[in-house]
All heavy atoms as an XYZ file, in Angstrom:
696
protein
N       0.837     -1.165     -0.006
C      -0.001      0.004     -0.001
C       0.899      1.244     -0.001
O       1.720      1.405      0.873
C      -0.906      0.018      1.215
C      -1.907     -1.127      1.244
S      -2.949     -1.062      2.682
C      -4.511     -1.027      1.910
N       0.712      2.066     -0.982
C       1.535      3.252     -1.097
C       1.003      4.350     -0.187
O      -0.013      4.194      0.480
C       1.564      3.731     -2.545
O       0.229      4.008     -2.959
C       2.157      2.654     -3.451
N       1.679      5.490     -0.179
C       1.310      6.560      0.706
C       0.448      7.611      0.036
O       0.489      8.779      0.357
C       2.577      7.209      1.273
C       2.361      7.702      2.683
O       1.410      7.243      3.323
O       3.141      8.547      3.128
N      -0.361      7.234     -0.907
C      -1.262      8.187     -1.577
C      -2.637      8.087     -0.958
O      -2.978      7.122     -0.295
C      -1.326      7.903     -3.060
C      -1.846      6.524     -3.399
C      -1.789      6.261     -4.894
N      -2.144      4.882     -5.146
C      -3.390      4.437     -5.235
N      -4.395      5.257     -5.101
N      -3.644      3.159     -5.459
N      -3.427      9.139     -1.177
C      -4.794      9.144     -0.672
C      -5.702      8.475     -1.679
O      -5.698      8.833     -2.846
C      -5.278     10.566     -0.440
C      -4.735     11.206      0.774
C      -5.410     12.552      0.975
C      -4.872     13.233      2.199
N      -5.526     14.510      2.410
N      -6.474      7.497     -1.256
C      -7.442      6.893     -2.174
C      -8.567      7.873     -2.465
O      -8.821      8.802     -1.691
C      -7.923      5.655     -1.439
C      -7.513      5.819     -0.047
C      -6.422      6.835      0.023
N      -9.256      7.655     -3.557
C     -10.329      8.519     -3.985
C     -11.418      8.576     -2.902
O     -11.871      7.556     -2.408
C     -10.901      8.009     -5.293
C     -12.076      8.792     -5.831
C     -11.888     10.089     -6.281
C     -13.345      8.264     -5.857
C     -12.932     10.827     -6.762
C     -14.415      8.994     -6.326
C     -14.214     10.276     -6.775
O     -15.267     11.016     -7.236
N     -11.813      9.778     -2.546
C     -12.882     10.049     -1.588
C     -12.557      9.577     -0.167
O     -13.457      9.229      0.591
C     -14.195      9.455     -2.046
C     -14.701     10.046     -3.354
C     -15.958      9.445     -3.791
N     -17.011      9.743     -2.819
C     -18.189      9.173     -2.793
N     -18.488      8.284     -3.697
N     -19.080      9.475     -1.891
N     -11.279      9.535      0.197
C     -10.896      9.182      1.540
C     -10.017     10.302      2.113
O      -9.233     10.908      1.421
C     -10.159      7.845      1.598
C     -11.072      6.692      1.361
N     -11.863      6.159      2.343
C     -11.315      5.985      0.251
C     -12.571      5.152      1.836
N     -12.248      5.039      0.562
N     -10.117     10.501      3.409
C      -9.432     11.598      4.072
C      -7.995     11.262      4.443
O      -7.139     12.137      4.506
C     -10.215     11.932      5.344
C      -9.752     13.123      6.079
C     -10.758     13.440      7.165
N     -10.066     13.767      8.387
C     -10.632     13.792      9.556
N     -11.892     13.460      9.709
N      -9.958     14.098     10.620
N      -7.717      9.992      4.659
C      -6.407      9.565      5.140
C      -5.659      8.790      4.058
O      -6.258      8.130      3.221
C      -6.545      8.685      6.380
C      -7.142      9.396      7.557
C      -8.464      9.211      7.892
C      -6.379     10.262      8.309
C      -9.034      9.875      8.975
C      -6.928     10.926      9.392
C      -8.256     10.746      9.717
N      -4.302      8.844      4.090
C      -3.534      8.071      3.112
C      -3.620      6.571      3.413
O      -4.029      6.147      4.497
C      -2.101      8.583      3.301
C      -2.073      9.258      4.605
C      -3.470      9.704      4.920
N      -3.230      5.780      2.444
C      -3.312      4.329      2.587
C      -2.414      3.796      3.704
O      -2.700      2.733      4.265
C      -2.953      3.657      1.268
C      -4.046      3.674      0.196
C      -3.517      3.091     -1.087
C      -5.271      2.960      0.653
N      -1.343      4.500      4.051
C      -0.481      4.024      5.126
C      -1.233      4.032      6.472
O      -1.087      3.118      7.285
C       0.778      4.871      5.234
O       0.439      6.220      5.480
N      -2.072      5.046      6.709
C      -2.847      5.119      7.957
C      -3.932      4.043      7.941
O      -4.172      3.360      8.934
C      -3.460      6.513      8.119
C      -4.423      6.566      9.296
C      -2.369      7.549      8.301
N      -4.588      3.892      6.787
C      -5.638      2.885      6.676
C      -5.061      1.489      6.863
O      -5.601      0.647      7.567
C      -6.352      3.036      5.302
C      -7.082      4.377      5.237
C      -7.331      1.884      5.083
C      -7.626      4.712      3.886
N      -3.918      1.235      6.247
C      -3.268     -0.066      6.382
C      -2.835     -0.333      7.813
O      -2.949     -1.460      8.317
N      -2.342      0.688      8.484
C      -1.941      0.548      9.894
C      -3.133      0.163     10.762
O      -3.063     -0.723     11.593
C      -1.292      1.839     10.373
C      -0.925      1.841     11.835
C       0.103      1.016     12.308
C      -1.608      2.621     12.760
C       0.451      0.993     13.661
C      -1.283      2.599     14.085
C      -0.252      1.770     14.541
O       0.074      1.758     15.869
N      -4.249      0.851     10.539
C      -5.464      0.561     11.322
C      -5.960     -0.858     11.049
O      -6.336     -1.595     11.992
C      -6.555      1.566     10.984
N      -5.928     -1.293      9.789
C      -6.377     -2.646      9.476
C      -5.451     -3.693     10.059
O      -5.892     -4.745     10.507
C      -6.500     -2.806      7.970
C      -7.645     -2.046      7.311
C      -7.620     -2.273      5.813
C      -8.972     -2.463      7.886
N      -4.134     -3.433     10.034
C      -3.207     -4.383     10.631
C      -3.419     -4.496     12.137
O      -3.347     -5.605     12.695
C      -1.765     -3.984     10.341
C      -1.343     -4.332      8.961
C       0.135     -4.081      8.724
N       0.354     -3.858      7.319
C       0.506     -2.677      6.748
N       0.515     -1.590      7.464
N       0.677     -2.577      5.459
N      -3.663     -3.371     12.787
C      -3.957     -3.422     14.238
C      -5.199     -4.286     14.495
O      -5.225     -5.101     15.435
C      -4.202     -2.026     14.792
C      -3.012     -1.165     15.098
C      -3.476      0.223     15.523
C      -2.155     -1.775     16.181
N      -6.199     -4.097     13.683
C      -7.466     -4.819     13.922
C      -7.337     -6.310     13.624
O      -7.845     -7.139     14.390
C      -8.556     -4.205     13.049
C      -9.890     -4.870     13.191
C     -10.605     -4.777     14.374
C     -10.437     -5.623     12.161
C     -11.826     -5.402     14.517
C     -11.641     -6.259     12.297
C     -12.350     -6.144     13.485
O     -13.541     -6.759     13.621
N      -6.606     -6.675     12.565
C      -6.556     -8.079     12.166
C      -5.442     -8.856     12.830
O      -5.555    -10.077     13.000
C      -6.412     -8.192     10.642
C      -7.676     -7.821      9.923
N      -8.761     -8.650      9.878
C      -8.035     -6.705      9.249
C      -9.730     -8.070      9.196
N      -9.313     -6.877      8.800
N      -4.366     -8.212     13.187
C      -3.219     -8.921     13.766
C      -3.275     -9.088     15.272
O      -2.551     -9.868     15.843
C      -1.910     -8.231     13.399
C      -1.580     -8.252     11.957
C      -0.963     -9.559     11.629
N      -0.364     -9.525     10.300
C       0.484    -10.416      9.910
N       0.851    -11.373     10.679
N       0.951    -10.357      8.674
N      -4.074     -8.291     15.930
C      -4.153     -8.362     17.393
C      -5.614     -8.518     17.821
O      -6.514     -8.192     17.087
C      -3.546     -7.088     18.003
O      -4.201     -5.955     17.487
N      -5.820     -8.975     19.029
C      -7.211     -9.199     19.481
C      -7.876     -7.895     19.972
O      -8.273     -7.788     21.132
C      -7.057    -10.206     20.626
C      -5.706     -9.929     21.161
C      -4.871     -9.527     19.989
N      -7.946     -6.910     19.082
C      -8.518     -5.629     19.426
C      -9.846     -5.433     18.697
O     -10.019     -5.897     17.572
C      -7.585     -4.497     19.007
C      -6.224     -4.438     19.670
C      -5.378     -3.349     19.049
C      -6.365     -4.199     21.164
N     -10.759     -4.762     19.338
C     -12.025     -4.421     18.688
C     -11.818     -3.133     17.874
O     -10.789     -2.480     17.961
C     -13.116     -4.214     19.717
O     -12.871     -3.052     20.465
N     -12.821     -2.795     17.096
C     -12.726     -1.580     16.304
C     -12.680     -0.349     17.198
O     -12.019      0.644     16.881
C     -13.902     -1.488     15.321
C     -13.807     -2.526     14.233
C     -15.004     -2.545     13.339
O     -16.019     -1.933     13.610
N     -14.888     -3.283     12.245
N     -13.350     -0.402     18.322
C     -13.295      0.741     19.261
C     -11.929      0.846     19.903
O     -11.464      1.955     20.201
C     -14.404      0.610     20.298
C     -15.773      0.768     19.674
C     -16.854      0.731     20.723
N     -18.149      0.611     20.099
C     -18.941      1.631     19.812
N     -18.536      2.856     20.065
N     -20.118      1.453     19.247
N     -11.260     -0.311     20.150
C      -9.893     -0.251     20.692
C      -8.942      0.377     19.683
O      -8.083      1.164     20.048
C      -9.426     -1.658     21.060
C     -10.172     -2.245     22.248
O     -10.716     -1.470     23.046
O     -10.215     -3.484     22.345
N      -9.083     -0.011     18.433
C      -8.254      0.560     17.383
C      -8.528      2.054     17.252
O      -7.608      2.867     17.077
C      -8.479     -0.164     16.029
C      -7.736      0.519     14.915
C      -8.051     -1.622     16.136
N      -9.794      2.442     17.386
C     -10.157      3.862     17.340
C      -9.447      4.624     18.450
O      -8.906      5.711     18.212
C     -11.676      3.993     17.509
C     -12.165      5.422     17.595
C     -13.644      5.476     17.959
O     -14.301      4.459     18.127
N     -14.153      6.677     18.083
N      -9.385      4.065     19.646
C      -8.700      4.720     20.760
C      -7.192      4.818     20.525
O      -6.571      5.831     20.847
C      -8.980      3.995     22.058
C     -10.414      4.148     22.546
C     -10.694      3.345     23.801
O      -9.729      2.850     24.434
O     -11.872      3.224     24.161
N      -6.591      3.750     19.991
C      -5.150      3.779     19.693
C      -4.835      4.852     18.651
O      -3.833      5.552     18.755
C      -4.684      2.409     19.216
C      -4.564      1.341     20.279
C      -4.254     -0.012     19.642
C      -3.465      1.694     21.277
N      -5.654      4.949     17.623
C      -5.427      5.984     16.610
C      -5.645      7.360     17.188
O      -4.934      8.307     16.830
C      -6.348      5.746     15.415
C      -6.050      4.498     14.560
C      -7.101      4.347     13.488
C      -4.657      4.579     13.963
N      -6.619      7.493     18.096
C      -6.877      8.778     18.720
C      -5.655      9.217     19.544
O      -5.306     10.411     19.589
C      -8.109      8.701     19.616
C      -8.412      9.986     20.336
N      -8.838     11.111     19.672
C      -8.334     10.318     21.647
C      -9.013     12.081     20.555
N      -8.693     11.620     21.761
N      -4.976      8.291     20.221
C      -3.774      8.618     20.970
C      -2.654      9.120     20.058
O      -1.812      9.879     20.497
C      -3.273      7.393     21.728
C      -4.145      6.990     22.888
C      -3.718      5.709     23.535
O      -2.710      5.109     23.080
O      -4.362      5.281     24.511
N      -2.690      8.705     18.802
C      -1.686      9.149     17.829
C      -2.150     10.379     17.034
O      -1.493     10.773     16.076
C      -1.358      7.999     16.881
C      -0.555      6.913     17.586
C      -0.465      5.658     16.759
N       0.387      4.662     17.333
C       0.088      3.890     18.365
N      -1.089      4.025     18.963
N       0.924      2.997     18.820
N      -3.294     10.923     17.404
C      -3.765     12.148     16.774
C      -4.596     11.958     15.542
O      -4.786     12.897     14.769
N      -5.121     10.770     15.330
C      -5.945     10.469     14.163
C      -7.374     10.247     14.625
O      -7.659      9.329     15.380
C      -5.413      9.230     13.416
C      -3.979      9.448     12.975
C      -6.303      8.905     12.218
C      -3.288      8.222     12.469
N      -8.279     11.118     14.182
C      -9.669     11.047     14.601
C     -10.488     10.256     13.578
O     -10.750     10.744     12.490
C     -10.247     12.456     14.719
C      -9.623     13.293     15.788
C      -9.993     12.858     17.181
O     -11.074     12.300     17.379
N      -9.115     13.067     18.114
N     -10.860      9.026     13.913
C     -11.738      8.213     13.079
C     -12.764      7.549     13.963
O     -12.549      7.369     15.170
C     -10.983      7.121     12.279
C     -10.041      7.716     11.272
C     -10.241      6.184     13.192
N     -13.910      7.210     13.408
C     -14.938      6.496     14.176
C     -14.809      5.000     13.929
O     -14.153      4.563     12.982
C     -16.318      6.992     13.768
O     -16.584      6.599     12.442
N     -15.439      4.220     14.794
C     -15.389      2.783     14.587
C     -16.165      2.390     13.317
O     -15.857      1.380     12.682
C     -15.931      2.057     15.829
C     -17.382      2.286     16.072
N     -17.855      3.420     16.711
C     -18.475      1.568     15.746
C     -19.166      3.351     16.784
N     -19.573      2.239     16.195
N     -17.149      3.180     12.946
C     -17.870      2.889     11.699
C     -16.974      3.102     10.474
O     -17.057      2.346      9.513
C     -19.105      3.810     11.613
C     -19.930      3.615     10.368
C     -20.513      2.225     10.237
O     -20.675      1.517     11.254
O     -20.813      1.827      9.101
N     -16.115      4.106     10.521
C     -15.156      4.326      9.443
C     -14.193      3.143      9.355
O     -13.861      2.677      8.267
C     -14.362      5.618      9.678
O     -15.286      6.712      9.763
C     -13.391      5.869      8.554
N     -13.777      2.638     10.503
C     -12.891      1.464     10.501
C     -13.603      0.253      9.904
O     -12.978     -0.536      9.170
C     -12.426      1.150     11.930
C     -11.495      2.168     12.566
C     -11.307      1.857     14.041
C     -10.185      2.210     11.845
N     -14.877      0.109     10.174
C     -15.649     -0.998      9.592
C     -15.719     -0.869      8.071
O     -15.539     -1.850      7.353
C     -17.053     -1.055     10.195
C     -17.845     -2.275      9.778
C     -19.270     -2.203     10.262
N     -20.037     -1.209      9.535
C     -20.572     -1.413      8.324
N     -20.382     -2.551      7.721
N     -21.272     -0.468      7.736
N     -15.958      0.338      7.575
C     -16.030      0.557      6.143
C     -14.670      0.353      5.482
O     -14.586     -0.210      4.384
C     -16.546      1.962      5.853
C     -18.001      2.130      6.221
C     -18.465      3.569      6.116
O     -17.676      4.479      5.865
N     -19.749      3.762      6.292
N     -13.580      0.787      6.147
C     -12.249      0.532      5.627
C     -11.981     -0.966      5.549
O     -11.372     -1.460      4.602
C     -11.195      1.158      6.518
C     -11.056      2.640      6.408
C     -11.685      3.455      5.529
C     -10.275      3.462      7.246
N     -11.306      4.763      5.754
C     -10.440      4.792      6.799
C      -9.431      3.222      8.324
C      -9.796      5.863      7.392
C      -8.801      4.289      8.918
C      -8.970      5.608      8.449
N     -12.427     -1.682      6.546
C     -12.244     -3.121      6.579
C     -12.928     -3.796      5.404
O     -12.366     -4.676      4.746
C     -12.769     -3.700      7.894
C     -12.373     -5.116      8.111
O     -11.377     -5.584      7.555
N     -13.138     -5.806      8.910
N     -14.148     -3.364      5.102
C     -14.893     -3.950      3.968
C     -14.180     -3.635      2.645
O     -14.053     -4.480      1.772
C     -16.341     -3.442      3.958
C     -17.094     -4.015      5.168
C     -17.044     -3.798      2.663
C     -18.447     -3.375      5.407
N     -13.703     -2.403      2.519
C     -13.163     -1.954      1.231
C     -11.703     -2.339      1.014
O     -11.315     -2.760     -0.079
C     -13.283     -0.433      1.130
C     -12.868      0.108     -0.206
C     -13.203      1.554     -0.342
C     -12.877      2.029     -1.743
N     -13.262      3.432     -1.925
N     -10.860     -2.212      2.052
C      -9.423     -2.372      1.860
C      -8.834     -3.689      2.360
O      -7.667     -3.950      2.116
C      -8.684     -1.215      2.539
C      -8.959      0.124      1.894
C      -9.751      1.048      2.549
C      -8.446      0.429      0.665
C     -10.011      2.275      1.974
C      -8.690      1.653      0.090
C      -9.488      2.578      0.737
N      -9.574     -4.508      3.060
C      -9.041     -5.782      3.548
C      -8.588     -6.698      2.402
O      -7.541     -7.332      2.509
C     -10.017     -6.486      4.450
N      -9.324     -6.776      1.270
C      -8.807     -7.593      0.173
C      -7.488     -7.093     -0.391
O      -6.625     -7.881     -0.772
C      -9.927     -7.512     -0.883
C     -11.155     -7.209     -0.102
C     -10.695     -6.351      1.020
N      -7.290     -5.755     -0.447
C      -6.007     -5.222     -0.920
C      -4.888     -5.575      0.019
O      -3.781     -5.936     -0.419
C      -6.106     -3.687     -1.058
C      -7.076     -3.152     -2.090
C      -7.133     -1.625     -1.991
C      -6.659     -3.560     -3.466
N      -5.145     -5.486      1.330
C      -4.123     -5.835      2.317
C      -3.804     -7.331      2.243
O      -2.650     -7.716      2.345
C      -4.620     -5.463      3.710
C      -3.677     -5.703      4.859
C      -2.444     -4.817      4.735
C      -4.363     -5.434      6.169
N      -4.807     -8.146      2.022
C      -4.590     -9.585      1.894
C      -3.701     -9.898      0.716
O      -2.786    -10.722      0.808
C      -5.941    -10.310      1.749
O      -6.764     -9.964      2.860
C      -5.768    -11.793      1.688
N      -3.967     -9.267     -0.427
C      -3.127     -9.505     -1.615
C      -1.702     -9.045     -1.383
O      -0.756     -9.734     -1.799
C      -3.724     -8.763     -2.818
C      -4.916     -9.451     -3.416
C      -4.591    -10.850     -3.935
O      -3.540    -11.031     -4.578
O      -5.371    -11.772     -3.649
N      -1.521     -7.908     -0.716
C      -0.174     -7.422     -0.452
C       0.593     -8.376      0.457
O       1.756     -8.684      0.201
C      -0.235     -6.039      0.207
C       1.123     -5.459      0.471
C       1.047     -4.108      1.129
O       0.182     -3.316      0.756
O       1.886     -3.849      2.000
N      -0.062     -8.874      1.493
C       0.588     -9.824      2.394
C       0.865    -11.147      1.697
O       1.887    -11.792      1.971
C      -0.285    -10.045      3.627
C      -0.395     -8.869      4.580
C      -1.384     -9.182      5.685
C       0.947     -8.497      5.156
N       0.003    -11.572      0.805
C       0.207    -12.804      0.091
C       1.434    -12.725     -0.822
O       2.190    -13.675     -0.983
C      -1.029    -13.147     -0.710
C      -1.034    -14.563     -1.280
C      -2.362    -14.906     -1.868
N      -3.346    -15.026     -0.800
C      -4.625    -14.716     -0.936
N      -5.084    -14.280     -2.083
N      -5.460    -14.848      0.071
N       1.669    -11.553     -1.414
C       2.827    -11.378     -2.289
C       4.122    -11.250     -1.486
O       5.198    -11.596     -1.990
C       2.668    -10.169     -3.200
C       1.634    -10.368     -4.253
N       1.740    -11.321     -5.223
C       0.453     -9.738     -4.481
C       0.692    -11.280     -6.019
N      -0.119    -10.325     -5.584
N       4.040    -10.778     -0.263
C       5.233    -10.661      0.583
C       5.650    -12.005      1.148
O       6.798    -12.183      1.545
C       4.938     -9.729      1.759
C       5.362     -8.344      1.524
C       5.346     -7.636      2.832
N       4.674     -6.354      2.625
C       4.328     -5.550      3.585
N       4.541     -5.888      4.825
N       3.728     -4.426      3.331
N       4.742    -12.921      1.250
C       4.977    -14.223      1.882
C       5.986    -15.011      1.038
O       5.875    -15.070     -0.191
C       3.649    -14.961      1.921
C       3.673    -16.265      2.608
C       2.262    -16.820      2.686
O       1.520    -16.371      3.532
O       1.964    -17.714      1.870
N       6.987    -15.623      1.662
C       7.956    -16.389      0.896
C       7.310    -17.636      0.286
O       6.397    -18.220      0.865
C       9.028    -16.789      1.926
C       8.340    -16.689      3.237
C       7.277    -15.638      3.098
N       7.772    -18.000     -0.866
C       7.226    -19.178     -1.555
C       7.706    -20.450     -0.878
O       8.860    -20.559     -0.457
C       7.654    -19.181     -3.016
C       7.165    -18.003     -3.779
C       5.692    -18.128     -4.011
N       5.186    -16.955     -4.683
C       3.959    -16.534     -4.607
N       3.097    -17.181     -3.867
N       3.572    -15.461     -5.222
N       6.827    -21.369     -0.756
C       7.167    -22.643     -0.143
C       7.832    -23.539     -1.183
O       7.307    -23.739     -2.263
C       5.924    -23.335      0.394
C       5.110    -22.527      1.350
C       5.879    -22.333      2.663
N       5.045    -21.743      3.700
C       5.036    -20.471      4.021
N       5.795    -19.631      3.382
N       4.278    -20.018      4.990
N       8.988    -24.046     -0.844
C       9.707    -24.922     -1.746
C       9.642    -26.362     -1.283
O       8.917    -26.725     -0.361
N      10.404    -27.186     -1.937
C      10.417    -28.597     -1.572
C      11.474    -28.911     -0.507
O      11.523    -30.030     -0.024
C      10.676    -29.455     -2.814
O      11.932    -29.110     -3.381
N      12.288    -27.951     -0.134
C      13.333    -28.171      0.850
C      12.957    -27.528      2.175
O      12.473    -26.398      2.200
C      14.665    -27.583      0.398
C      15.228    -28.277     -0.797
C      16.549    -27.713     -1.147
N      17.074    -28.360     -2.341
C      18.177    -28.008     -2.922
N      18.886    -27.005     -2.462
N      18.572    -28.638     -3.994
N      13.205    -28.265      3.217
C      12.980    -27.755      4.567
C      14.265    -27.933      5.335
O      14.909    -28.976      5.290
C      11.864    -28.548      5.249
C      10.529    -28.273      4.674
C      10.012    -28.768      3.531
C       9.541    -27.396      5.206
N       8.749    -28.279      3.284
C       8.416    -27.425      4.307
C       9.461    -26.585      6.317
C       7.292    -26.686      4.540
C       8.334    -25.865      6.533
C       7.254    -25.921      5.658
N      14.662    -26.887      6.066
C      15.880    -26.934      6.852
C      15.484    -26.912      8.334
O      14.754    -26.043      8.783
C      16.766    -25.727      6.527
C      17.227    -25.712      5.099
C      16.582    -24.915      4.176
C      18.271    -26.516      4.672
C      17.003    -24.885      2.851
C      18.682    -26.522      3.370
C      18.056    -25.701      2.465
O      18.438    -25.695      1.157
N      16.002    -27.870      9.072
C      15.728    -27.961     10.493
C      16.956    -27.585     11.288
O      18.074    -27.971     10.936
C      15.270    -29.380     10.889
C      13.966    -29.863     10.268
C      13.739    -31.306     10.640
C      12.811    -28.997     10.771
N      16.775    -26.878     12.369
C      17.867    -26.603     13.283
C      18.061    -27.807     14.189
O      17.249    -28.690     14.267
C      17.545    -25.372     14.132
C      17.507    -24.110     13.306
O      18.149    -24.082     12.264
O      16.802    -23.156     13.723
N      19.174    -27.783     14.890
C      19.423    -28.869     15.842
C      18.410    -28.794     16.988
O      18.059    -27.737     17.438
C      20.831    -28.769     16.389
C      21.904    -29.065     15.385
C      23.284    -29.020     16.004
O      23.391    -29.206     17.229
O      24.219    -28.798     15.261
N      17.967    -29.946     17.392
C      16.978    -30.000     18.465
C      17.617    -30.522     19.717
O      18.387    -31.401     19.725
C      15.795    -30.909     18.049
C      14.770    -30.966     19.164
C      15.204    -30.403     16.788
């Protein structure tokens, strides 16, 4: 996700991606994410977070899928 503003959105994609990562990677509710963003000076409502989730979660999923290393046929084990 680049740092440009998507059409008809107030915040750049980096802020939106950060909020979505907080919501999906940790056991936080949308209101908890709203409070964390508020501490950082970003005023959003939990309803805005829900709409971002519906719209941008597939983009975030695709980005994470491309970052994921490809699984090969070789596996390396450390000493146990």
